[in-house]
All heavy atoms as atom14 arrays in JSON, in Angstrom:
{
  "sequence": "MHELSMGMSNDLEIAIEEGATIIRVGTAIFGERMYPDSYYWNENK",
  "atom14_mask": [
    [1, 1, 1, 1, 1, 1, 1, 1, 0, 0, 0, 0, 0, 0],
    [1, 1, 1, 1, 1, 1, 1, 1, 1, 1, 0, 0, 0, 0],
    [1, 1, 1, 1, 1, 1, 1, 1, 1, 0, 0, 0, 0, 0],
    [1, 1, 1, 1, 1, 1, 1, 1, 0, 0, 0, 0, 0, 0],
    [1, 1, 1, 1, 1, 1, 0, 0, 0, 0, 0, 0, 0, 0],
    [1, 1, 1, 1, 1, 1, 1, 1, 0, 0, 0, 0, 0, 0],
    [1, 1, 1, 1, 0, 0, 0, 0, 0, 0, 0, 0, 0, 0],
    [1, 1, 1, 1, 1, 1, 1, 1, 0, 0, 0, 0, 0, 0],
    [1, 1, 1, 1, 1, 1, 0, 0, 0, 0, 0, 0, 0, 0],
    [1, 1, 1, 1, 1, 1, 1, 1, 0, 0, 0, 0, 0, 0],
    [1, 1, 1, 1, 1, 1, 1, 1, 0, 0, 0, 0, 0, 0],
    [1, 1, 1, 1, 1, 1, 1, 1, 0, 0, 0, 0, 0, 0],
    [1, 1, 1, 1, 1, 1, 1, 1, 1, 0, 0, 0, 0, 0],
    [1, 1, 1, 1, 1, 1, 1, 1, 0, 0, 0, 0, 0, 0],
    [1, 1, 1, 1, 1, 0, 0, 0, 0, 0, 0, 0, 0, 0],
    [1, 1, 1, 1, 1, 1, 1, 1, 0, 0, 0, 0, 0, 0],
    [1, 1, 1, 1, 1, 1, 1, 1, 1, 0, 0, 0, 0, 0],
    [1, 1, 1, 1, 1, 1, 1, 1, 1, 0, 0, 0, 0, 0],
    [1, 1, 1, 1, 0, 0, 0, 0, 0, 0, 0, 0, 0, 0],
    [1, 1, 1, 1, 1, 0, 0, 0, 0, 0, 0, 0, 0, 0],
    [1, 1, 1, 1, 1, 1, 1, 0, 0, 0, 0, 0, 0, 0],
    [1, 1, 1, 1, 1, 1, 1, 1, 0, 0, 0, 0, 0, 0],
    [1, 1, 1, 1, 1, 1, 1, 1, 0, 0, 0, 0, 0, 0],
    [1, 1, 1, 1, 1, 1, 1, 1, 1, 1, 1, 0, 0, 0],
    [1, 1, 1, 1, 1, 1, 1, 0, 0, 0, 0, 0, 0, 0],
    [1, 1, 1, 1, 0, 0, 0, 0, 0, 0, 0, 0, 0, 0],
    [1, 1, 1, 1, 1, 1, 1, 0, 0, 0, 0, 0, 0, 0],
    [1, 1, 1, 1, 1, 0, 0, 0, 0, 0, 0, 0, 0, 0],
    [1, 1, 1, 1, 1, 1, 1, 1, 0, 0, 0, 0, 0, 0],
    [1, 1, 1, 1, 1, 1, 1, 1, 1, 1, 1, 0, 0, 0],
    [1, 1, 1, 1, 0, 0, 0, 0, 0, 0, 0, 0, 0, 0],
    [1, 1, 1, 1, 1, 1, 1, 1, 1, 0, 0, 0, 0, 0],
    [1, 1, 1, 1, 1, 1, 1, 1, 1, 1, 1, 0, 0, 0],
    [1, 1, 1, 1, 1, 1, 1, 1, 0, 0, 0, 0, 0, 0],
    [1, 1, 1, 1, 1, 1, 1, 1, 1, 1, 1, 1, 0, 0],
    [1, 1, 1, 1, 1, 1, 1, 0, 0, 0, 0, 0, 0, 0],
    [1, 1, 1, 1, 1, 1, 1, 1, 0, 0, 0, 0, 0, 0],
    [1, 1, 1, 1, 1, 1, 0, 0, 0, 0, 0, 0, 0, 0],
    [1, 1, 1, 1, 1, 1, 1, 1, 1, 1, 1, 1, 0, 0],
    [1, 1, 1, 1, 1, 1, 1, 1, 1, 1, 1, 1, 0, 0],
    [1, 1, 1, 1, 1, 1, 1, 1, 1, 1, 1, 1, 1, 1],
    [1, 1, 1, 1, 1, 1, 1, 1, 0, 0, 0, 0, 0, 0],
    [1, 1, 1, 1, 1, 1, 1, 1, 1, 0, 0, 0, 0, 0],
    [1, 1, 1, 1, 1, 1, 1, 1, 0, 0, 0, 0, 0, 0],
    [1, 1, 1, 1, 1, 1, 1, 1, 1, 0, 0, 0, 0, 0]
  ],
  "atom14_positions": [
    [[39.94, 26.81, -62.52], [38.68, 27.19, -63.11], [38.15, 26.0, -63.92], [38.86, 25.48, -64.78], [38.88, 28.42, -63.98], [37.61, 28.98, -64.51], [37.82, 30.48, -65.51], [38.31, 31.65, -64.3], [0.0, 0.0, 0.0], [0.0, 0.0, 0.0], [0.0, 0.0, 0.0], [0.0, 0.0, 0.0], [0.0, 0.0, 0.0], [0.0, 0.0, 0.0]],
    [[36.92, 25.59, -63.66], [36.35, 24.44, -64.37], [35.6, 24.83, -65.63], [35.52, 24.05, -66.57], [35.41, 23.66, -63.46], [36.09, 23.09, -62.26], [37.17, 22.26, -62.36], [35.85, 23.24, -60.94], [37.57, 21.9, -61.16], [36.79, 22.5, -60.27], [0.0, 0.0, 0.0], [0.0, 0.0, 0.0], [0.0, 0.0, 0.0], [0.0, 0.0, 0.0]],
    [[35.01, 26.01, -65.63], [34.23, 26.46, -66.78], [34.8, 27.76, -67.3], [35.2, 28.62, -66.53], [32.76, 26.67, -66.39], [32.08, 25.45, -65.81], [31.91, 24.33, -66.81], [31.85, 24.59, -68.03], [31.84, 23.18, -66.38], [0.0, 0.0, 0.0], [0.0, 0.0, 0.0], [0.0, 0.0, 0.0], [0.0, 0.0, 0.0], [0.0, 0.0, 0.0]],
    [[34.83, 27.91, -68.61], [35.29, 29.13, -69.24], [34.25, 29.52, -70.27], [34.1, 28.87, -71.3], [36.65, 28.93, -69.89], [37.26, 30.13, -70.58], [37.43, 31.28, -69.59], [38.59, 29.77, -71.19], [0.0, 0.0, 0.0], [0.0, 0.0, 0.0], [0.0, 0.0, 0.0], [0.0, 0.0, 0.0], [0.0, 0.0, 0.0], [0.0, 0.0, 0.0]],
    [[33.47, 30.55, -69.95], [32.41, 31.0, -70.83], [32.88, 32.17, -71.67], [33.25, 33.21, -71.15], [31.19, 31.42, -70.0], [30.19, 31.96, -70.84], [0.0, 0.0, 0.0], [0.0, 0.0, 0.0], [0.0, 0.0, 0.0], [0.0, 0.0, 0.0], [0.0, 0.0, 0.0], [0.0, 0.0, 0.0], [0.0, 0.0, 0.0], [0.0, 0.0, 0.0]],
    [[32.89, 31.99, -72.97], [33.24, 33.08, -73.88], [32.75, 32.72, -75.26], [32.57, 31.56, -75.6], [34.74, 33.35, -73.89], [35.57, 32.2, -74.37], [37.3, 32.65, -74.26], [38.05, 31.17, -74.86], [0.0, 0.0, 0.0], [0.0, 0.0, 0.0], [0.0, 0.0, 0.0], [0.0, 0.0, 0.0], [0.0, 0.0, 0.0], [0.0, 0.0, 0.0]],
    [[32.49, 33.7, -76.05], [32.07, 33.46, -77.42], [30.58, 33.43, -77.59], [29.83, 33.18, -76.66], [0.0, 0.0, 0.0], [0.0, 0.0, 0.0], [0.0, 0.0, 0.0], [0.0, 0.0, 0.0], [0.0, 0.0, 0.0], [0.0, 0.0, 0.0], [0.0, 0.0, 0.0], [0.0, 0.0, 0.0], [0.0, 0.0, 0.0], [0.0, 0.0, 0.0]],
    [[30.19, 33.71, -78.82], [28.79, 33.69, -79.21], [28.71, 33.08, -80.6], [29.71, 32.63, -81.15], [28.21, 35.1, -79.15], [28.23, 35.68, -77.73], [27.71, 37.37, -77.6], [25.95, 37.18, -77.79], [0.0, 0.0, 0.0], [0.0, 0.0, 0.0], [0.0, 0.0, 0.0], [0.0, 0.0, 0.0], [0.0, 0.0, 0.0], [0.0, 0.0, 0.0]],
    [[27.53, 33.05, -81.17], [27.33, 32.39, -82.47], [28.33, 32.83, -83.54], [28.82, 32.02, -84.31], [25.91, 32.66, -82.99], [24.96, 32.1, -82.11], [0.0, 0.0, 0.0], [0.0, 0.0, 0.0], [0.0, 0.0, 0.0], [0.0, 0.0, 0.0], [0.0, 0.0, 0.0], [0.0, 0.0, 0.0], [0.0, 0.0, 0.0], [0.0, 0.0, 0.0]],
    [[28.64, 34.14, -83.57], [29.5, 34.66, -84.64], [30.97, 34.29, -84.48], [31.72, 34.38, -85.44], [29.36, 36.18, -84.73], [28.0, 36.59, -85.2], [27.31, 35.83, -85.87], [27.58, 37.78, -84.84], [0.0, 0.0, 0.0], [0.0, 0.0, 0.0], [0.0, 0.0, 0.0], [0.0, 0.0, 0.0], [0.0, 0.0, 0.0], [0.0, 0.0, 0.0]],
    [[31.41, 33.93, -83.28], [32.82, 33.6, -83.09], [32.99, 32.23, -82.43], [33.93, 32.0, -81.68], [33.55, 34.68, -82.32], [32.91, 34.98, -80.97], [31.99, 34.27, -80.57], [33.36, 35.94, -80.31], [0.0, 0.0, 0.0], [0.0, 0.0, 0.0], [0.0, 0.0, 0.0], [0.0, 0.0, 0.0], [0.0, 0.0, 0.0], [0.0, 0.0, 0.0]],
    [[32.11, 31.33, -82.75], [32.08, 29.99, -82.17], [33.42, 29.27, -82.32], [33.97, 28.76, -81.35], [30.96, 29.17, -82.83], [30.89, 27.69, -82.53], [30.49, 27.49, -81.07], [29.9, 27.0, -83.45], [0.0, 0.0, 0.0], [0.0, 0.0, 0.0], [0.0, 0.0, 0.0], [0.0, 0.0, 0.0], [0.0, 0.0, 0.0], [0.0, 0.0, 0.0]],
    [[33.96, 29.23, -83.53], [35.19, 28.49, -83.78], [36.37, 29.06, -82.99], [37.16, 28.31, -82.41], [35.52, 28.48, -85.28], [34.54, 27.69, -86.12], [33.3, 28.49, -86.52], [33.25, 29.71, -86.24], [32.39, 27.89, -87.09], [0.0, 0.0, 0.0], [0.0, 0.0, 0.0], [0.0, 0.0, 0.0], [0.0, 0.0, 0.0], [0.0, 0.0, 0.0]],
    [[36.48, 30.38, -82.94], [37.58, 31.0, -82.21], [37.47, 30.71, -80.72], [38.46, 30.41, -80.05], [37.61, 32.52, -82.47], [37.91, 32.78, -83.94], [38.62, 33.22, -81.57], [37.73, 34.22, -84.36], [0.0, 0.0, 0.0], [0.0, 0.0, 0.0], [0.0, 0.0, 0.0], [0.0, 0.0, 0.0], [0.0, 0.0, 0.0], [0.0, 0.0, 0.0]],
    [[36.25, 30.8, -80.17], [36.05, 30.54, -78.75], [36.47, 29.11, -78.39], [37.12, 28.88, -77.38], [34.6, 30.78, -78.38], [0.0, 0.0, 0.0], [0.0, 0.0, 0.0], [0.0, 0.0, 0.0], [0.0, 0.0, 0.0], [0.0, 0.0, 0.0], [0.0, 0.0, 0.0], [0.0, 0.0, 0.0], [0.0, 0.0, 0.0], [0.0, 0.0, 0.0]],
    [[36.12, 28.16, -79.23], [36.5, 26.76, -78.98], [38.02, 26.6, -79.06], [38.62, 25.96, -78.21], [35.79, 25.82, -79.97], [34.3, 25.79, -79.67], [36.38, 24.41, -79.9], [33.46, 25.06, -80.7], [0.0, 0.0, 0.0], [0.0, 0.0, 0.0], [0.0, 0.0, 0.0], [0.0, 0.0, 0.0], [0.0, 0.0, 0.0], [0.0, 0.0, 0.0]],
    [[38.64, 27.23, -80.06], [40.1, 27.17, -80.18], [40.78, 27.73, -78.94], [41.84, 27.25, -78.53], [40.56, 27.97, -81.4], [40.26, 27.32, -82.72], [40.62, 28.21, -83.89], [41.25, 29.28, -83.67], [40.27, 27.85, -85.02], [0.0, 0.0, 0.0], [0.0, 0.0, 0.0], [0.0, 0.0, 0.0], [0.0, 0.0, 0.0], [0.0, 0.0, 0.0]],
    [[40.17, 28.74, -78.32], [40.75, 29.38, -77.14], [40.41, 28.66, -75.84], [40.81, 29.09, -74.77], [40.3, 30.84, -77.06], [40.82, 31.69, -78.21], [42.33, 31.79, -78.23], [42.95, 31.85, -77.15], [42.9, 31.8, -79.34], [0.0, 0.0, 0.0], [0.0, 0.0, 0.0], [0.0, 0.0, 0.0], [0.0, 0.0, 0.0], [0.0, 0.0, 0.0]],
    [[39.64, 27.57, -75.92], [39.38, 26.76, -74.74], [38.05, 26.98, -74.04], [37.86, 26.54, -72.91], [0.0, 0.0, 0.0], [0.0, 0.0, 0.0], [0.0, 0.0, 0.0], [0.0, 0.0, 0.0], [0.0, 0.0, 0.0], [0.0, 0.0, 0.0], [0.0, 0.0, 0.0], [0.0, 0.0, 0.0], [0.0, 0.0, 0.0], [0.0, 0.0, 0.0]],
    [[37.11, 27.64, -74.69], [35.8, 27.86, -74.07], [35.09, 26.54, -73.81], [35.15, 25.62, -74.62], [34.93, 28.74, -74.96], [0.0, 0.0, 0.0], [0.0, 0.0, 0.0], [0.0, 0.0, 0.0], [0.0, 0.0, 0.0], [0.0, 0.0, 0.0], [0.0, 0.0, 0.0], [0.0, 0.0, 0.0], [0.0, 0.0, 0.0], [0.0, 0.0, 0.0]],
    [[34.45, 26.45, -72.66], [33.64, 25.27, -72.34], [32.15, 25.59, -72.38], [31.33, 24.68, -72.38], [34.0, 24.72, -70.95], [33.82, 25.76, -69.98], [35.44, 24.23, -70.91], [0.0, 0.0, 0.0], [0.0, 0.0, 0.0], [0.0, 0.0, 0.0], [0.0, 0.0, 0.0], [0.0, 0.0, 0.0], [0.0, 0.0, 0.0], [0.0, 0.0, 0.0]],
    [[31.81, 26.87, -72.42], [30.42, 27.3, -72.54], [30.37, 28.39, -73.61], [31.14, 29.35, -73.56], [29.89, 27.88, -71.21], [29.94, 26.82, -70.12], [28.46, 28.39, -71.39], [29.62, 27.36, -68.74], [0.0, 0.0, 0.0], [0.0, 0.0, 0.0], [0.0, 0.0, 0.0], [0.0, 0.0, 0.0], [0.0, 0.0, 0.0], [0.0, 0.0, 0.0]],
    [[29.46, 28.24, -74.58], [29.34, 29.21, -75.66], [27.87, 29.53, -75.87], [27.02, 28.63, -75.86], [29.94, 28.64, -76.97], [31.41, 28.3, -76.76], [29.77, 29.61, -78.11], [32.02, 27.52, -77.87], [0.0, 0.0, 0.0], [0.0, 0.0, 0.0], [0.0, 0.0, 0.0], [0.0, 0.0, 0.0], [0.0, 0.0, 0.0], [0.0, 0.0, 0.0]],
    [[27.55, 30.81, -76.06], [26.18, 31.22, -76.31], [25.89, 31.11, -77.81], [26.6, 31.69, -78.62], [25.98, 32.66, -75.85], [26.18, 32.8, -74.35], [26.02, 34.22, -73.92], [24.7, 34.68, -74.29], [24.28, 35.93, -74.15], [25.08, 36.85, -73.67], [23.06, 36.28, -74.51], [0.0, 0.0, 0.0], [0.0, 0.0, 0.0], [0.0, 0.0, 0.0]],
    [[24.87, 30.37, -78.17], [24.56, 30.16, -79.59], [23.11, 30.54, -79.93], [22.53, 30.01, -80.85], [24.86, 28.71, -80.03], [26.33, 28.43, -80.0], [24.1, 27.72, -79.17], [0.0, 0.0, 0.0], [0.0, 0.0, 0.0], [0.0, 0.0, 0.0], [0.0, 0.0, 0.0], [0.0, 0.0, 0.0], [0.0, 0.0, 0.0], [0.0, 0.0, 0.0]],
    [[22.54, 31.46, -79.2], [21.14, 31.85, -79.39], [20.82, 32.3, -80.81], [19.82, 31.88, -81.4], [0.0, 0.0, 0.0], [0.0, 0.0, 0.0], [0.0, 0.0, 0.0], [0.0, 0.0, 0.0], [0.0, 0.0, 0.0], [0.0, 0.0, 0.0], [0.0, 0.0, 0.0], [0.0, 0.0, 0.0], [0.0, 0.0, 0.0], [0.0, 0.0, 0.0]],
    [[21.65, 33.16, -81.38], [21.39, 33.66, -82.73], [21.43, 32.52, -83.75], [20.63, 32.48, -84.67], [22.41, 34.75, -83.11], [22.33, 35.8, -82.15], [22.13, 35.31, -84.48], [0.0, 0.0, 0.0], [0.0, 0.0, 0.0], [0.0, 0.0, 0.0], [0.0, 0.0, 0.0], [0.0, 0.0, 0.0], [0.0, 0.0, 0.0], [0.0, 0.0, 0.0]],
    [[22.35, 31.59, -83.57], [22.47, 30.47, -84.5], [21.21, 29.59, -84.47], [20.82, 29.02, -85.47], [23.69, 29.63, -84.18], [0.0, 0.0, 0.0], [0.0, 0.0, 0.0], [0.0, 0.0, 0.0], [0.0, 0.0, 0.0], [0.0, 0.0, 0.0], [0.0, 0.0, 0.0], [0.0, 0.0, 0.0], [0.0, 0.0, 0.0], [0.0, 0.0, 0.0]],
    [[20.57, 29.52, -83.31], [19.38, 28.67, -83.16], [18.1, 29.44, -83.47], [17.25, 28.98, -84.22], [19.32, 28.09, -81.74], [20.5, 27.17, -81.5], [17.99, 27.35, -81.49], [20.66, 26.72, -80.06], [0.0, 0.0, 0.0], [0.0, 0.0, 0.0], [0.0, 0.0, 0.0], [0.0, 0.0, 0.0], [0.0, 0.0, 0.0], [0.0, 0.0, 0.0]],
    [[17.97, 30.64, -82.89], [16.72, 31.39, -82.97], [16.7, 32.49, -84.02], [15.66, 33.07, -84.29], [16.4, 32.02, -81.6], [16.24, 31.0, -80.51], [17.19, 30.89, -79.52], [15.15, 30.15, -80.5], [17.05, 29.95, -78.51], [15.01, 29.21, -79.5], [15.94, 29.11, -78.51], [0.0, 0.0, 0.0], [0.0, 0.0, 0.0], [0.0, 0.0, 0.0]],
    [[17.85, 32.83, -84.6], [17.91, 33.89, -85.59], [18.14, 35.25, -84.95], [18.29, 35.37, -83.73], [0.0, 0.0, 0.0], [0.0, 0.0, 0.0], [0.0, 0.0, 0.0], [0.0, 0.0, 0.0], [0.0, 0.0, 0.0], [0.0, 0.0, 0.0], [0.0, 0.0, 0.0], [0.0, 0.0, 0.0], [0.0, 0.0, 0.0], [0.0, 0.0, 0.0]],
    [[18.16, 36.27, -85.79], [18.4, 37.63, -85.31], [17.23, 38.1, -84.45], [16.1, 37.66, -84.61], [18.55, 38.58, -86.51], [19.76, 38.29, -87.37], [21.05, 38.65, -86.67], [21.07, 39.61, -85.88], [22.06, 37.97, -86.93], [0.0, 0.0, 0.0], [0.0, 0.0, 0.0], [0.0, 0.0, 0.0], [0.0, 0.0, 0.0], [0.0, 0.0, 0.0]],
    [[17.54, 39.04, -83.55], [16.5, 39.62, -82.71], [15.57, 40.5, -83.54], [16.0, 41.1, -84.53], [17.13, 40.5, -81.62], [17.96, 39.73, -80.64], [18.58, 40.73, -79.66], [19.47, 40.06, -78.75], [19.13, 39.68, -77.53], [17.93, 39.92, -77.08], [20.0, 39.09, -76.75], [0.0, 0.0, 0.0], [0.0, 0.0, 0.0], [0.0, 0.0, 0.0]],
    [[14.33, 40.6, -83.12], [13.37, 41.47, -83.8], [13.68, 42.94, -83.56], [13.34, 43.79, -84.36], [11.95, 41.16, -83.34], [11.45, 39.8, -83.77], [9.79, 39.44, -83.15], [8.84, 40.8, -83.8], [0.0, 0.0, 0.0], [0.0, 0.0, 0.0], [0.0, 0.0, 0.0], [0.0, 0.0, 0.0], [0.0, 0.0, 0.0], [0.0, 0.0, 0.0]],
    [[14.31, 43.25, -82.42], [14.63, 44.62, -82.05], [16.14, 44.75, -81.85], [16.8, 43.78, -81.53], [13.93, 44.98, -80.73], [12.43, 44.8, -80.77], [11.82, 43.71, -80.19], [11.63, 45.75, -81.41], [10.45, 43.53, -80.23], [10.26, 45.59, -81.45], [9.67, 44.48, -80.86], [8.31, 44.32, -80.91], [0.0, 0.0, 0.0], [0.0, 0.0, 0.0]],
    [[16.68, 45.95, -82.0], [18.12, 46.13, -81.78], [18.48, 45.94, -80.31], [17.62, 46.05, -79.44], [18.37, 47.57, -82.22], [17.04, 48.24, -82.1], [16.01, 47.18, -82.38], [0.0, 0.0, 0.0], [0.0, 0.0, 0.0], [0.0, 0.0, 0.0], [0.0, 0.0, 0.0], [0.0, 0.0, 0.0], [0.0, 0.0, 0.0], [0.0, 0.0, 0.0]],
    [[19.74, 45.67, -80.03], [20.2, 45.48, -78.65], [19.82, 46.65, -77.75], [19.52, 46.48, -76.58], [21.71, 45.28, -78.6], [22.12, 43.89, -79.07], [21.24, 43.02, -79.19], [23.31, 43.69, -79.31], [0.0, 0.0, 0.0], [0.0, 0.0, 0.0], [0.0, 0.0, 0.0], [0.0, 0.0, 0.0], [0.0, 0.0, 0.0], [0.0, 0.0, 0.0]],
    [[19.8, 47.87, -78.31], [19.48, 49.05, -77.5], [18.06, 48.98, -76.95], [17.75, 49.62, -75.94], [19.66, 50.33, -78.32], [18.82, 50.3, -79.47], [0.0, 0.0, 0.0], [0.0, 0.0, 0.0], [0.0, 0.0, 0.0], [0.0, 0.0, 0.0], [0.0, 0.0, 0.0], [0.0, 0.0, 0.0], [0.0, 0.0, 0.0], [0.0, 0.0, 0.0]],
    [[17.19, 48.22, -77.56], [15.82, 48.04, -77.04], [15.87, 47.29, -75.71], [15.1, 47.57, -74.81], [14.98, 47.26, -78.05], [13.58, 46.96, -77.59], [12.57, 47.91, -77.7], [13.27, 45.72, -77.05], [11.29, 47.62, -77.27], [12.0, 45.43, -76.62], [10.99, 46.37, -76.73], [9.72, 46.1, -76.31], [0.0, 0.0, 0.0], [0.0, 0.0, 0.0]],
    [[16.76, 46.32, -75.59], [16.86, 45.48, -74.4], [17.81, 46.08, -73.36], [17.61, 45.96, -72.17], [17.37, 44.09, -74.76], [16.46, 43.39, -75.74], [16.75, 43.35, -77.1], [15.29, 42.76, -75.3], [15.92, 42.7, -77.98], [14.45, 42.12, -76.19], [14.77, 42.1, -77.53], [13.94, 41.47, -78.4], [0.0, 0.0, 0.0], [0.0, 0.0, 0.0]],
    [[18.89, 46.7, -73.82], [19.91, 47.26, -72.93], [20.11, 48.72, -73.26], [21.01, 49.1, -74.0], [21.24, 46.51, -73.09], [21.12, 45.08, -72.72], [21.07, 44.57, -71.46], [21.03, 43.97, -73.6], [20.95, 43.21, -71.5], [20.92, 42.81, -72.8], [21.02, 43.82, -74.97], [20.81, 41.53, -73.33], [20.91, 42.56, -75.51], [20.81, 41.43, -74.69]],
    [[19.27, 49.57, -72.69], [19.36, 51.0, -72.95], [20.48, 51.58, -72.1], [20.36, 51.71, -70.89], [18.03, 51.69, -72.63], [18.02, 53.13, -73.04], [19.05, 53.67, -73.42], [16.88, 53.76, -72.96], [0.0, 0.0, 0.0], [0.0, 0.0, 0.0], [0.0, 0.0, 0.0], [0.0, 0.0, 0.0], [0.0, 0.0, 0.0], [0.0, 0.0, 0.0]],
    [[21.57, 51.97, -72.74], [22.72, 52.49, -72.02], [22.62, 53.99, -71.76], [23.51, 54.58, -71.2], [24.0, 52.17, -72.8], [24.24, 50.68, -72.89], [25.52, 50.35, -73.65], [26.22, 51.29, -74.07], [25.8, 49.16, -73.81], [0.0, 0.0, 0.0], [0.0, 0.0, 0.0], [0.0, 0.0, 0.0], [0.0, 0.0, 0.0], [0.0, 0.0, 0.0]],
    [[21.52, 54.61, -72.17], [21.35, 56.05, -71.97], [20.67, 56.4, -70.67], [20.34, 57.54, -70.42], [20.55, 56.65, -73.13], [21.29, 56.55, -74.44], [22.51, 56.68, -74.47], [20.58, 56.3, -75.51], [0.0, 0.0, 0.0], [0.0, 0.0, 0.0], [0.0, 0.0, 0.0], [0.0, 0.0, 0.0], [0.0, 0.0, 0.0], [0.0, 0.0, 0.0]],
    [[20.43, 55.42, -69.82], [19.73, 55.67, -68.55], [20.62, 56.31, -67.54], [21.78, 56.14, -67.47], [19.18, 54.37, -67.97], [18.05, 53.83, -68.79], [17.47, 52.58, -68.14], [16.32, 52.05, -68.98], [15.73, 50.88, -68.43], [0.0, 0.0, 0.0], [0.0, 0.0, 0.0], [0.0, 0.0, 0.0], [0.0, 0.0, 0.0], [0.0, 0.0, 0.0]]
  ]
}
């Protein structure tokens, strides 16, 4: 496996320690979302 994607802004350091090569850092760059996650991903469908 050449790429290992795991981790997000809140667990950046842990993901790097565990060997992640791709990390999502959207919140760190753009800030919190205007709407809750349920607005984007409605799991009640």
